[in-house]
Biopython code that builds the backbone (N, CA, C, O; Angstrom):
import numpy as np
from Bio.PDB.StructureBuilder import StructureBuilder

atoms = [
    (1, "UNK", "N", (150.945, 157.715, 81.394)),
    (1, "UNK", "CA", (150.990, 156.311, 80.897)),
    (1, "UNK", "C", (149.504, 156.050, 80.319)),
    (1, "UNK", "O", (148.494, 156.321, 80.969)),
    (2, "UNK", "N", (149.490, 155.552, 79.160)),
    (2, "UNK", "CA", (148.142, 155.238, 78.585)),
    (2, "UNK", "C", (147.619, 153.891, 79.051)),
    (2, "UNK", "O", (148.350, 153.134, 79.690)),
    (3, "UNK", "N", (146.411, 153.590, 78.754)),
    (3, "UNK", "CA", (145.916, 152.265, 79.180)),
    (3, "UNK", "C", (146.591, 151.110, 78.331)),
    (3, "UNK", "O", (146.488, 149.934, 78.680)),
    (4, "UNK", "N", (147.206, 151.456, 77.331)),
    (4, "UNK", "CA", (147.775, 150.419, 76.476)),
    (4, "UNK", "C", (149.289, 150.198, 76.778)),
    (4, "UNK", "O", (149.897, 149.371, 76.098)),
    (5, "UNK", "N", (149.872, 150.825, 77.670)),
    (5, "UNK", "CA", (151.229, 150.604, 78.092)),
    (5, "UNK", "C", (151.191, 149.480, 79.207)),
    (5, "UNK", "O", (150.592, 149.624, 80.273)),
    (6, "UNK", "N", (151.873, 148.379, 78.857)),
    (6, "UNK", "CA", (151.810, 147.188, 79.698)),
    (6, "UNK", "C", (153.179, 146.957, 80.367)),
    (6, "UNK", "O", (154.234, 147.165, 79.769)),
    (7, "UNK", "N", (153.110, 146.522, 81.618)),
    (7, "UNK", "CA", (154.356, 146.112, 82.267)),
    (7, "UNK", "C", (154.447, 144.608, 82.165)),
    (7, "UNK", "O", (153.744, 143.925, 82.911)),
    (8, "UNK", "N", (155.314, 144.011, 81.241)),
    (8, "UNK", "CA", (155.528, 142.681, 81.060)),
    (8, "UNK", "C", (156.380, 141.975, 82.073)),
    (8, "UNK", "O", (156.492, 140.749, 82.051)),
    (9, "UNK", "N", (156.979, 142.725, 82.955)),
    (9, "UNK", "CA", (157.889, 142.157, 83.857)),
    (9, "UNK", "C", (157.291, 141.123, 84.856)),
    (9, "UNK", "O", (158.014, 140.267, 85.366)),
    (10, "UNK", "N", (156.046, 141.208, 85.111)),
    (10, "UNK", "CA", (155.439, 140.337, 86.115)),
    (10, "UNK", "C", (154.793, 139.137, 85.400)),
    (10, "UNK", "O", (154.224, 138.282, 86.079)),
    (11, "UNK", "N", (154.852, 139.039, 84.130)),
    (11, "UNK", "CA", (154.243, 137.878, 83.497)),
    (11, "UNK", "C", (155.244, 136.715, 83.536)),
    (11, "UNK", "O", (156.455, 136.919, 83.448)),
    (12, "UNK", "N", (154.672, 135.401, 83.679)),
    (12, "UNK", "CA", (155.496, 134.221, 83.686)),
    (12, "UNK", "C", (155.529, 133.504, 82.359)),
    (12, "UNK", "O", (154.794, 132.540, 82.141)),
    (13, "UNK", "N", (156.364, 133.966, 81.493)),
    (13, "UNK", "CA", (156.369, 133.353, 80.134)),
    (13, "UNK", "C", (156.855, 131.874, 80.195)),
    (13, "UNK", "O", (156.295, 131.010, 79.521)),
    (14, "UNK", "N", (157.935, 131.588, 81.037)),
    (14, "UNK", "CA", (158.402, 130.190, 81.150)),
    (14, "UNK", "C", (157.309, 129.230, 81.562)),
    (14, "UNK", "O", (157.090, 128.174, 80.968)),
    (15, "UNK", "N", (156.598, 129.687, 82.679)),
    (15, "UNK", "CA", (155.450, 128.912, 83.163)),
    (15, "UNK", "C", (154.386, 128.638, 82.188)),
    (15, "UNK", "O", (153.877, 127.526, 82.042)),
    (16, "UNK", "N", (154.037, 129.791, 81.464)),
    (16, "UNK", "CA", (152.964, 129.716, 80.375)),
    (16, "UNK", "C", (153.380, 128.674, 79.277)),
    (16, "UNK", "O", (152.572, 127.913, 78.744)),
    (17, "UNK", "N", (154.777, 128.718, 78.980)),
    (17, "UNK", "CA", (155.226, 127.844, 77.891)),
    (17, "UNK", "C", (155.162, 126.383, 78.437)),
    (17, "UNK", "O", (154.717, 125.489, 77.717)),
    (18, "UNK", "N", (155.595, 126.138, 79.680)),
    (18, "UNK", "CA", (155.492, 124.745, 80.081)),
    (18, "UNK", "C", (154.061, 124.263, 80.182)),
    (18, "UNK", "O", (153.795, 123.105, 79.861)),
    (19, "UNK", "N", (153.163, 125.062, 80.596)),
    (19, "UNK", "CA", (151.763, 124.714, 80.562)),
    (19, "UNK", "C", (151.206, 124.422, 79.162)),
    (19, "UNK", "O", (150.439, 123.478, 78.970)),
    (20, "UNK", "N", (151.600, 125.237, 78.208)),
    (20, "UNK", "CA", (151.173, 124.936, 76.881)),
    (20, "UNK", "C", (151.687, 123.652, 76.336)),
    (20, "UNK", "O", (150.979, 122.914, 75.651)),
    (21, "UNK", "N", (153.012, 123.371, 76.667)),
    (21, "UNK", "CA", (153.564, 122.149, 76.131)),
    (21, "UNK", "C", (152.855, 120.941, 76.809)),
    (21, "UNK", "O", (152.602, 119.926, 76.159)),
    (22, "UNK", "N", (152.545, 121.064, 78.103)),
    (22, "UNK", "CA", (151.877, 119.917, 78.847)),
    (22, "UNK", "C", (150.428, 119.750, 78.199)),
    (22, "UNK", "O", (150.024, 118.624, 77.910)),
    (23, "UNK", "N", (149.693, 120.830, 77.988)),
    (23, "UNK", "CA", (148.374, 120.716, 77.324)),
    (23, "UNK", "C", (148.515, 120.062, 75.884)),
    (23, "UNK", "O", (147.745, 119.165, 75.538)),
    (24, "UNK", "N", (149.442, 120.499, 75.119)),
    (24, "UNK", "CA", (149.674, 119.927, 73.757)),
    (24, "UNK", "C", (149.941, 118.507, 73.819)),
    (24, "UNK", "O", (149.354, 117.754, 73.042)),
    (25, "UNK", "N", (150.800, 118.053, 74.700)),
    (25, "UNK", "CA", (151.091, 116.674, 74.947)),
    (25, "UNK", "C", (149.951, 115.854, 75.243)),
    (25, "UNK", "O", (149.750, 114.786, 74.666)),
    (26, "UNK", "N", (149.134, 116.371, 76.206)),
    (26, "UNK", "CA", (147.852, 115.679, 76.705)),
    (26, "UNK", "C", (146.881, 115.640, 75.462)),
    (26, "UNK", "O", (146.256, 114.599, 75.262)),
    (27, "UNK", "N", (146.723, 116.693, 74.633)),
    (27, "UNK", "CA", (145.890, 116.614, 73.478)),
    (27, "UNK", "C", (146.373, 115.601, 72.485)),
    (27, "UNK", "O", (145.592, 114.836, 71.920)),
    (28, "UNK", "N", (147.685, 115.600, 72.272)),
    (28, "UNK", "CA", (148.268, 114.587, 71.379)),
    (28, "UNK", "C", (147.993, 113.238, 71.830)),
    (28, "UNK", "O", (147.588, 112.387, 71.039)),
    (29, "UNK", "N", (148.199, 112.985, 73.111)),
    (29, "UNK", "CA", (147.860, 111.620, 73.638)),
    (29, "UNK", "C", (146.464, 111.207, 73.420)),
    (29, "UNK", "O", (146.165, 110.126, 72.912)),
    (30, "UNK", "N", (145.579, 112.129, 73.831)),
    (30, "UNK", "CA", (144.164, 111.974, 73.599)),
    (30, "UNK", "C", (143.870, 111.578, 72.178)),
    (30, "UNK", "O", (143.205, 110.576, 71.914)),
    (31, "UNK", "N", (144.343, 112.328, 71.326)),
    (31, "UNK", "CA", (144.117, 112.021, 69.859)),
    (31, "UNK", "C", (144.573, 110.693, 69.444)),
    (31, "UNK", "O", (143.920, 110.002, 68.662)),
    (32, "UNK", "N", (145.660, 110.338, 69.945)),
    (32, "UNK", "CA", (146.333, 109.001, 69.577)),
    (32, "UNK", "C", (145.478, 107.848, 70.128)),
    (32, "UNK", "O", (145.229, 106.840, 69.467)),
    (33, "UNK", "N", (145.045, 108.060, 71.376)),
    (33, "UNK", "CA", (144.099, 107.042, 72.055)),
    (33, "UNK", "C", (142.820, 106.916, 71.277)),
    (33, "UNK", "O", (142.292, 105.820, 71.089)),
    (34, "UNK", "N", (142.344, 108.006, 70.843)),
    (34, "UNK", "CA", (140.997, 107.973, 70.126)),
    (34, "UNK", "C", (141.194, 107.215, 68.676)),
    (34, "UNK", "O", (140.377, 106.422, 68.208)),
    (35, "UNK", "N", (142.382, 107.591, 68.079)),
    (35, "UNK", "CA", (142.636, 106.883, 66.785)),
    (35, "UNK", "C", (142.842, 105.409, 66.995)),
    (35, "UNK", "O", (142.416, 104.599, 66.171)),
    (36, "UNK", "N", (143.512, 105.027, 68.125)),
    (36, "UNK", "CA", (143.714, 103.644, 68.454)),
    (36, "UNK", "C", (142.370, 102.925, 68.595)),
    (36, "UNK", "O", (142.166, 101.816, 68.101)),
    (37, "UNK", "N", (141.453, 103.626, 69.306)),
    (37, "UNK", "CA", (140.128, 103.001, 69.627)),
    (37, "UNK", "C", (139.392, 102.813, 68.371)),
    (37, "UNK", "O", (138.686, 101.812, 68.242)),
    (38, "UNK", "N", (139.496, 103.719, 67.396)),
    (38, "UNK", "CA", (138.767, 103.576, 66.164)),
    (38, "UNK", "C", (139.357, 102.425, 65.291)),
    (38, "UNK", "O", (138.639, 101.720, 64.583)),
    (39, "UNK", "N", (140.658, 102.286, 65.381)),
    (39, "UNK", "CA", (141.288, 101.143, 64.660)),
    (39, "UNK", "C", (140.926, 99.798, 65.240)),
    (39, "UNK", "O", (140.917, 98.807, 64.510)),
    (40, "UNK", "N", (140.632, 99.723, 66.508)),
    (40, "UNK", "CA", (140.278, 98.504, 67.236)),
    (40, "UNK", "C", (138.811, 98.060, 67.018)),
    (40, "UNK", "O", (138.402, 97.028, 67.550)),
    (41, "UNK", "N", (138.061, 98.786, 66.283)),
    (41, "UNK", "CA", (136.746, 98.350, 66.157)),
    (41, "UNK", "C", (136.571, 97.077, 65.429)),
    (41, "UNK", "O", (135.721, 96.265, 65.794)),
    (42, "UNK", "N", (137.328, 96.873, 64.433)),
    (42, "UNK", "CA", (137.333, 95.657, 63.721)),
    (42, "UNK", "C", (136.184, 95.242, 62.890)),
    (42, "UNK", "O", (136.087, 94.104, 62.433)),
    (43, "UNK", "N", (135.281, 96.217, 62.694)),
    (43, "UNK", "CA", (134.026, 95.973, 61.910)),
    (43, "UNK", "C", (134.220, 96.451, 60.462)),
    (43, "UNK", "O", (133.238, 96.478, 59.721)),
    (44, "UNK", "N", (135.369, 96.810, 60.037)),
    (44, "UNK", "CA", (135.704, 97.157, 58.734)),
    (44, "UNK", "C", (134.882, 98.491, 58.332)),
    (44, "UNK", "O", (134.695, 98.766, 57.147)),
    (45, "UNK", "N", (134.469, 99.193, 59.239)),
    (45, "UNK", "CA", (133.711, 100.430, 58.950)),
    (45, "UNK", "C", (134.662, 101.586, 59.208)),
    (45, "UNK", "O", (135.335, 101.601, 60.239)),
    (46, "UNK", "N", (134.738, 102.566, 58.291)),
    (46, "UNK", "CA", (135.596, 103.718, 58.458)),
    (46, "UNK", "C", (134.714, 105.011, 58.198)),
    (46, "UNK", "O", (134.185, 105.180, 57.100)),
    (47, "UNK", "N", (134.582, 105.841, 59.145)),
    (47, "UNK", "CA", (133.803, 107.106, 58.936)),
    (47, "UNK", "C", (132.344, 106.802, 58.722)),
    (47, "UNK", "O", (131.670, 107.529, 57.993)),
    (48, "UNK", "N", (131.836, 105.760, 59.328)),
    (48, "UNK", "CA", (130.355, 105.478, 59.154)),
    (48, "UNK", "C", (129.969, 104.739, 57.910)),
    (48, "UNK", "O", (128.800, 104.425, 57.685)),
    (49, "UNK", "N", (131.003, 104.453, 57.073)),
    (49, "UNK", "CA", (130.705, 103.877, 55.756)),
    (49, "UNK", "C", (131.412, 102.470, 55.781)),
    (49, "UNK", "O", (132.639, 102.413, 55.854)),
    (50, "UNK", "N", (130.627, 101.321, 55.720)),
    (50, "UNK", "CA", (131.188, 100.034, 55.886)),
    (50, "UNK", "C", (131.626, 99.493, 54.453)),
    (50, "UNK", "O", (130.981, 99.725, 53.431)),
    (51, "UNK", "N", (132.744, 98.781, 54.499)),
    (51, "UNK", "CA", (133.290, 98.261, 53.191)),
    (51, "UNK", "C", (132.479, 96.922, 52.870)),
    (51, "UNK", "O", (132.137, 96.123, 53.743)),
    (52, "UNK", "N", (132.247, 96.796, 51.667)),
    (52, "UNK", "CA", (131.492, 95.618, 51.168)),
    (52, "UNK", "C", (132.418, 94.545, 50.576)),
    (52, "UNK", "O", (131.944, 93.504, 50.119)),
]
sb = StructureBuilder()
sb.init_structure("model")
sb.init_model(0)
sb.init_chain("A")
sb.init_seg("    ")
for serial, (resi, resn, name, xyz) in enumerate(atoms, 1):
    if name == "N":
        sb.init_residue(resn, " ", resi, " ")
    sb.init_atom(name, np.array(xyz, "f"), 0.0, 1.0, " ", f" {name:<3s}", serial, name[0])
structure = sb.get_structure()
């Protein structure tokens, strides 16, 4: 058996998928909250440039 032969039977693919989905949902929620905070500024400035 070479060092590149892997036994994949002990890996938890279902658990990894659930963890990935949870992390993605958390990242999406954080991005949505940050976007909402930027919208609530109310100073008519977008990206550091203010509208005249």
